[in-house]
C-alpha positions in Angstrom: -98.7 -237.5 3.9 -98.5 -236.7 0.2 -101.4 -234.3 0.4 -99.9 -232.6 3.4 -96.6 -232.1 1.5 -98.3 -230.6 -1.5 -100.2 -228.3 0.8 -97.0 -227.2 2.5 -95.4 -226.4 -0.9 -98.4 -224.4 -2.0 -98.5 -222.6 1.3 -94.8 -221.7 1.1 -95.4 -220.5 -2.5 -98.2 -218.2 -1.3 -96.1 -216.8 1.5 -93.2 -216.1 -0.8 -95.4 -214.2 -3.2 -95.6 -216.8 -5.9 -98.6 -218.6 -7.3 -98.8 -222.4 -7.0 -97.9 -222.6 -10.7 -94.5 -221.2 -10.0 -93.5 -224.0 -7.6 -96.1 -226.7 -8.0 -94.5 -228.5 -11.0 -91.0 -228.6 -9.4 -89.8 -232.2 -9.2 -92.9 -233.5 -11.0 -91.7 -235.3 -14.1 -95.1 -235.8 -15.7 -95.4 -232.4 -17.3 -93.0 -231.8 -20.2 -94.8 -228.8 -21.7 -93.1 -227.2 -24.6 -92.6 -223.4 -24.3 -91.4 -221.0 -27.0 -89.9 -217.8 -25.7 -89.9 -215.0 -28.3 -88.2 -211.6 -27.9 -86.8 -208.8 -30.1 -83.2 -209.8 -29.3 -81.1 -212.6 -28.0 -77.5 -212.6 -26.6 -74.9 -214.9 -28.0 -72.5 -215.0 -25.0 -69.5 -216.7 -26.7 -69.6 -214.5 -29.8 -70.3 -211.3 -27.8 -73.1 -210.3 -30.1 -76.9 -209.8 -30.0 -79.0 -211.3 -32.7 -82.5 -210.4 -33.8 -85.1 -211.7 -33.3 -84.6 -214.1 -30.4 -86.4 -217.4 -29.9 -85.7 -220.3 -27.4 -87.7 -223.5 -27.5 -87.9 -225.3 -24.1 -89.2 -228.8 -23.3 -89.2 -229.8 -19.7 -86.1 -228.4 -18.0 -83.9 -228.2 -21.1 -83.5 -226.0 -24.1 -84.5 -227.8 -27.3 -83.5 -225.3 -29.9 -82.4 -221.7 -30.3 -83.0 -219.2 -33.1 -86.1 -217.9 -35.0 -87.5 -219.8 -37.9 -87.1 -223.3 -36.6 -90.0 -225.8 -36.4 -92.2 -225.7 -33.3 -93.8 -228.8 -31.8 -97.5 -228.9 -32.1 -99.3 -227.5 -29.1 -96.3 -225.4 -28.0 -97.1 -222.5 -25.7 -95.7 -219.2 -27.0 -94.6 -216.5 -24.7 -93.9 -213.3 -26.6 -91.8 -211.0 -24.3 -91.6 -208.2 -26.8 -88.8 -205.6 -26.8 -86.3 -207.3 -24.6 -83.1 -209.3 -24.9 -83.1 -213.0 -24.0 -80.0 -214.2 -22.3 -78.8 -217.0 -20.0 -79.6 -216.7 -16.3 -77.0 -214.7 -14.4 -74.4 -216.3 -12.1 -73.0 -215.0 -8.8 -69.9 -216.9 -7.8 -69.6 -215.3 -4.4 -72.7 -214.9 -2.2 -73.5 -215.1 1.5 -77.1 -216.2 1.8 -76.8 -216.2 5.6 -75.8 -212.5 5.9 -77.8 -209.3 5.6 -77.0 -205.6 5.9 -76.0 -204.6 9.4 -73.3 -205.5 11.9 -72.0 -208.7 10.5 -70.2 -209.8 13.7 -73.3 -209.1 15.8 -75.9 -210.8 13.6 -73.9 -214.0 13.6 -73.9 -213.9 17.4 -77.4 -212.7 18.1 -79.4 -214.6 15.4 -80.0 -218.4 15.9 -79.2 -220.8 13.1 -82.9 -221.5 12.5 -83.6 -217.8 12.1 -80.6 -217.3 9.8 -81.7 -220.3 7.7 -85.1 -218.6 7.1 -83.3 -215.4 6.2 -81.1 -217.4 3.8 -84.2 -218.9 2.1 -85.6 -215.4 1.5 -82.2 -214.2 0.2 -82.1 -217.1 -2.3 -85.6 -216.1 -3.5 -84.6 -212.4 -3.9 -81.5 -213.4 -5.9 -83.5 -215.6 -8.2 -86.1 -212.9 -8.8 -83.2 -210.6 -9.8 -82.2 -213.1 -12.5 -79.4 -215.0 -10.7 -80.2 -218.6 -11.5 -77.0 -220.1 -10.2 -74.8 -219.1 -7.2 -71.9 -220.2 -5.1 -72.5 -219.7 -1.3 -69.1 -218.8 0.1 -69.5 -219.8 3.7 -72.4 -219.7 6.2 -70.5 -217.5 8.6 -71.1 -219.7 11.6 -74.3 -221.4 10.5 -72.4 -224.6 9.9 -74.0 -226.8 7.2 -77.3 -225.1 7.1 -76.6 -224.0 3.5 -76.9 -227.7 2.5 -80.4 -227.6 3.8 -81.2 -224.5 1.8 -79.7 -226.1 -1.4 -81.6 -229.3 -0.9 -84.9 -227.5 -0.3 -84.4 -225.6 -3.5 -83.5 -228.7 -5.4 -86.6 -230.6 -4.1 -88.9 -227.7 -5.0 -89.8 -226.9 -1.4 -88.6 -223.3 -1.8 -87.5 -221.2 -4.8 -83.9 -220.1 -5.4 -80.9 -220.4 -7.7 -79.0 -223.6 -8.4 -76.5 -223.7 -5.5 -73.0 -224.8 -4.8 -72.4 -224.6 -1.0 -69.3 -224.8 1.2 -70.8 -225.0 4.7 -68.7 -223.2 7.3 -65.5 -221.8 5.9 -62.1 -222.8 7.3 -59.8 -220.5 9.2 -56.9 -220.6 11.7 -57.2 -219.7 15.4 -57.0 -216.0 15.6 -57.6 -215.7 11.8 -59.7 -213.5 9.6 -63.1 -214.7 10.8 -62.2 -215.5 14.4 -64.1 -213.7 17.2 -61.4 -211.2 18.2 -62.0 -208.3 20.5 -64.7 -209.8 22.6 -64.5 -210.6 26.3 -62.7 -214.0 26.2 -64.8 -215.2 29.2 -67.9 -215.1 26.9 -66.3 -217.6 24.6 -67.7 -216.1 21.4 -67.4 -218.6 18.6 -65.6 -218.1 15.4 -67.6 -217.6 12.2 -65.4 -220.3 10.6 -64.2 -223.7 11.5 -60.7 -223.9 13.1 -57.9 -225.8 11.3 -54.3 -225.0 12.4 -52.3 -227.6 10.5 -52.4 -229.8 7.4 -53.8 -232.7 9.5 -56.6 -230.3 10.8 -57.4 -229.3 7.2 -57.9 -232.9 6.1 -60.1 -233.6 9.2 -62.2 -230.5 8.7 -62.6 -231.1 4.9 -63.8 -234.6 5.5 -66.3 -233.4 8.0 -67.6 -230.6 5.7 -68.0 -233.1 2.9 -69.9 -235.5 5.2 -72.3 -232.6 6.0 -72.9 -231.8 2.3 -70.3 -229.3 1.1 -70.0 -229.1 -2.7 -66.6 -227.3 -2.3 -64.4 -226.0 0.5 -63.8 -222.4 1.3 -60.5 -221.5 3.1 -59.5 -218.1 4.5 -56.0 -217.6 3.2 -55.4 -214.0 4.2 -56.4 -211.4 6.8 -56.6 -209.1 8.5 -55.7 -206.6 5.7 -54.1 -203.2 6.4 -53.4 -200.3 4.1 -50.9 -197.8 5.6 -49.5 -194.9 3.6 -50.4 -196.7 0.4 -48.8 -200.0 1.4 -51.1 -203.0 1.4 -50.4 -205.9 3.7 -52.3 -209.2 3.8 -50.8 -211.8 6.2 -51.2 -215.3 5.0 -52.8 -218.0 7.1 -51.7 -221.3 5.4 -48.5 -222.3 3.8 -48.3 -223.6 0.2 -47.8 -227.1 1.6 -50.8 -226.9 3.8 -53.0 -225.7 1.0 -51.7 -228.4 -1.3 -52.8 -230.9 1.2 -56.3 -229.4 1.3 -56.5 -229.3 -2.5 -55.4 -233.0 -2.7 -57.9 -234.0 -0.1 -60.8 -232.3 -1.9 -59.7 -233.7 -5.3 -59.8 -237.1 -3.8 -63.6 -236.7 -3.4 -64.2 -234.7 -6.6 -64.3 -231.3 -5.0 -62.2 -228.1 -5.1 -60.9 -225.4 -2.8 -61.7 -221.7 -3.2 -59.9 -219.1 -1.1 -60.7 -215.8 0.4 -57.4 -214.2 -0.6 -56.6 -210.5 -0.9 -52.9 -210.4 -1.6 -49.4 -211.8 -1.5 -47.7 -214.0 -0.5 -50.9 -216.0 0.2 -52.2 -215.6 -3.3 -49.0 -217.2 -4.7 -49.2 -220.0 -2.2 -52.8 -220.7 -3.2 -52.3 -220.7 -7.0 -49.3 -222.9 -6.7 -51.3 -225.3 -4.6 -54.0 -225.4 -7.3 -57.1 -223.7 -5.8 -60.1 -223.0 -8.1 -60.4 -219.3 -7.5 -58.8 -216.3 -5.7 -61.7 -214.4 -4.3 -61.2 -210.6 -3.7 -57.7 -210.6 -5.3 -56.8 -207.0 -4.3 -53.1 -207.6 -5.0 -51.5 -210.2 -7.2 -47.8 -210.5 -8.2 -46.7 -210.9 -11.8 -45.7 -214.5 -11.1 -49.1 -215.2 -9.5 -51.0 -213.6 -12.4 -48.9 -215.7 -14.9 -49.7 -218.9 -13.0 -53.4 -218.0 -12.9 -53.5 -217.5 -16.6 -51.7 -220.8 -17.3 -53.8 -222.9 -14.9 -57.0 -221.0 -15.6 -57.5 -220.1 -11.9 -60.2 -217.4 -11.7 -60.0 -214.1 -9.9 -63.3 -213.0 -8.4 -62.9 -209.3 -7.7 -66.0 -208.5 -5.5 -66.1 -204.8 -6.2 -69.8 -204.3 -5.2 -69.1 -205.0 -1.5 -66.1 -202.7 -1.5 -68.2 -199.9 -2.9 -71.0 -200.6 -0.4 -68.6 -200.6 2.6 -67.1 -197.2 1.4 -70.5 -195.7 1.1 -71.8 -197.0 4.4 -68.7 -196.6 6.6 -69.4 -195.8 10.3 -67.0 -192.8 10.3 -65.4 -190.4 7.8 -62.0 -191.9 8.6 -63.3 -195.4 7.9 -64.9 -194.2 4.7 -61.6 -192.8 3.5 -59.8 -196.0 4.4 -62.4 -198.1 2.4 -62.1 -195.7 -0.6 -58.3 -196.2 -0.5 -58.7 -200.0 -0.6 -61.1 -199.7 -3.5 -58.7 -197.5 -5.4 -55.9 -200.0 -4.9 -58.2 -202.8 -6.0 -59.2 -201.0 -9.2 -55.6 -200.2 -10.1 -54.6 -203.9 -9.5 -57.7 -205.1 -11.5 -56.4 -203.1 -14.5 -53.0 -204.9 -14.2 -54.7 -208.2 -13.9 -56.7 -207.7 -17.1 -53.6 -206.6 -18.9 -51.9 -209.8 -17.7 -54.6 -212.1 -19.0 -55.9 -213.3 -15.7 -59.2 -215.1 -16.1 -62.1 -213.7 -14.2 -65.4 -214.9 -12.8 -68.1 -212.6 -11.3 -68.9 -212.6 -7.6 -70.4 -209.8 -5.6 -70.0 -210.8 -1.9 -73.7 -210.0 -1.6 -75.2 -210.4 1.9 -73.6 -207.5 3.8 -75.4 -205.5 1.1 -79.0 -206.3 0.0 -79.7 -209.5 -1.9 -81.1 -209.1 -5.4 -79.0 -206.0 -6.1 -75.7 -207.6 -7.1 -75.9 -207.1 -10.8 -74.1 -203.9 -9.8 -70.9 -206.0 -9.8 -70.8 -206.2 -13.6 -71.5 -202.5 -13.9 -68.4 -201.8 -11.8 -66.2 -204.3 -13.7 -67.2 -202.4 -16.9 -66.7 -199.0 -15.2 -63.2 -200.1 -14.2 -62.1 -201.1 -17.7 -63.7 -204.4 -18.8 -65.8 -204.4 -22.0 -69.5 -205.5 -21.5 -69.0 -208.6 -23.6 -66.0 -209.6 -21.5 -67.9 -209.1 -18.3 -70.7 -211.2 -19.6 -68.4 -214.0 -20.6 -66.7 -213.8 -17.2 -70.1 -214.1 -15.5 -71.7 -216.7 -17.7 -69.0 -218.9 -19.3 -66.4 -218.7 -16.6 -69.0 -218.7 -13.8 -70.5 -221.9 -15.2 -67.1 -223.6 -15.3 -66.2 -222.4 -11.8 -69.4 -223.8 -10.3 -68.9 -227.1 -12.1 -71.8 -226.6 -14.5 -69.8 -225.9 -17.7 -71.7 -227.1 -20.8 -75.0 -227.0 -18.8 -75.6 -223.4 -18.0 -74.3 -220.0 -19.0 -75.4 -220.1 -22.7 -78.6 -220.4 -24.6 -77.9 -223.7 -26.4 -79.7 -226.9 -27.2 -79.3 -229.4 -24.4 -78.5 -226.8 -21.7 -80.7 -226.2 -18.7 -83.5 -223.7 -19.6 -82.2 -220.9 -17.3 -83.3 -217.8 -19.2 -83.8 -214.2 -18.3 -84.9 -211.2 -20.3 -83.7 -207.6 -19.9 -84.7 -204.4 -21.6 -82.3 -202.9 -24.1 -78.9 -204.4 -25.1 -76.5 -205.5 -22.3 -73.6 -205.1 -24.8 -74.4 -201.4 -25.0 -75.6 -200.8 -21.5 -74.5 -203.4 -18.9 -76.8 -201.6 -16.4 -79.9 -203.3 -17.9 -78.9 -206.4 -15.9 -80.4 -204.6 -12.9 -83.7 -204.5 -14.7 -84.5 -208.1 -15.2 -88.2 -208.5 -16.4 -88.5 -212.3 -16.9 -86.8 -215.3 -15.1 -87.0 -218.9 -16.1 -85.1 -221.6 -14.2 -85.0 -225.2 -15.4 -87.9 -224.6 -17.7 -90.2 -223.1 -15.1 -91.2 -219.4 -15.3 -90.6 -217.9 -11.8 -91.0 -214.3 -12.8 -92.8 -212.6 -15.6 -93.1 -208.8 -15.6 -95.4 -206.7 -17.7 -95.3 -207.0 -21.5 -95.3 -210.8 -21.9 -98.0 -211.9 -24.3 -99.3 -215.4 -25.0 
């Protein structure tokens, strides 16, 4: 059986386009090879500076030391990456592995869960190759707990992908944001989320999701949004008391609640209840922004998906509407920055192609955030939001060896994040472009 399992892993590696060396050592504790990564530059995330030269010493899955000039263990393998900047692996706090470009409502109806799980495995691979070594999957959109299977397959080394935090199916009210509205009711088209219409329902659903492997719980708090004559409306779905019950239940088992939430009053209810993040955050009141700053509740703007929807709208009227929503979002983002709201970076990738989501940080910079702030939001805040604070998000001794290399200087041109040339996750090189010398 062991021989068959090894052959399966090797076969999957070949199909995925990776040599056996990429995947073959996953989960094998025997090899603790020491690697020295050398480059022209290295990013200090916390300080917001780039130092030269850059050097990271890795043993097994952890970083041993950082900085040129230190002693190297005998027999260490040196990888000289040349004129690039070493930096921590990127983090996407809002992804959908089970979605792809196309009609979202139809793909969740027409594609089986086994088919969607295979699609999700490929999406995870694409994201990792683009430099995203940790992600938070924000709902399977009707694929139930299949994201737990993908996470577990990655963790065991069966497939390649980022470190994952998964929520399983998101939670929604009957007739809510993700319900199957507009279909022939006789066809009984299922919701893309799990129904919970009361505090008691929320507790029951949360317990079921945790049983099935959820790392956190995603709740739809607003929708469907409308923008009419410049006025934005986002009906709330759960009261503050209901959300507080959900937060208390997840806390009981060491988990958190994240909400899809675009505006008030739902955002105010959610932060008062103590959720971990407000994802999308199109509109926040002054009181909500103040509470988010005080409680360190992250806003996750998701600009990349808004840009994509505006550029790929079905009609000119729809395109104009999407551009109006994006303009509102940008204006509110500037207010949120001025108010000191903490941010994490999430792209909502899935409805647009996986592996392209570094565009999110470009947009955050384009809309007023300094590159160093965007990188701290992604790496420092993202690590905390995913529950890996002090383990990923920086190049520091004792941290997981999640390292990427980009050309140029990301503090000068944030766009280099879309040109990742080298990816290491947990001490294993999973991508090495041209230029690396040993």
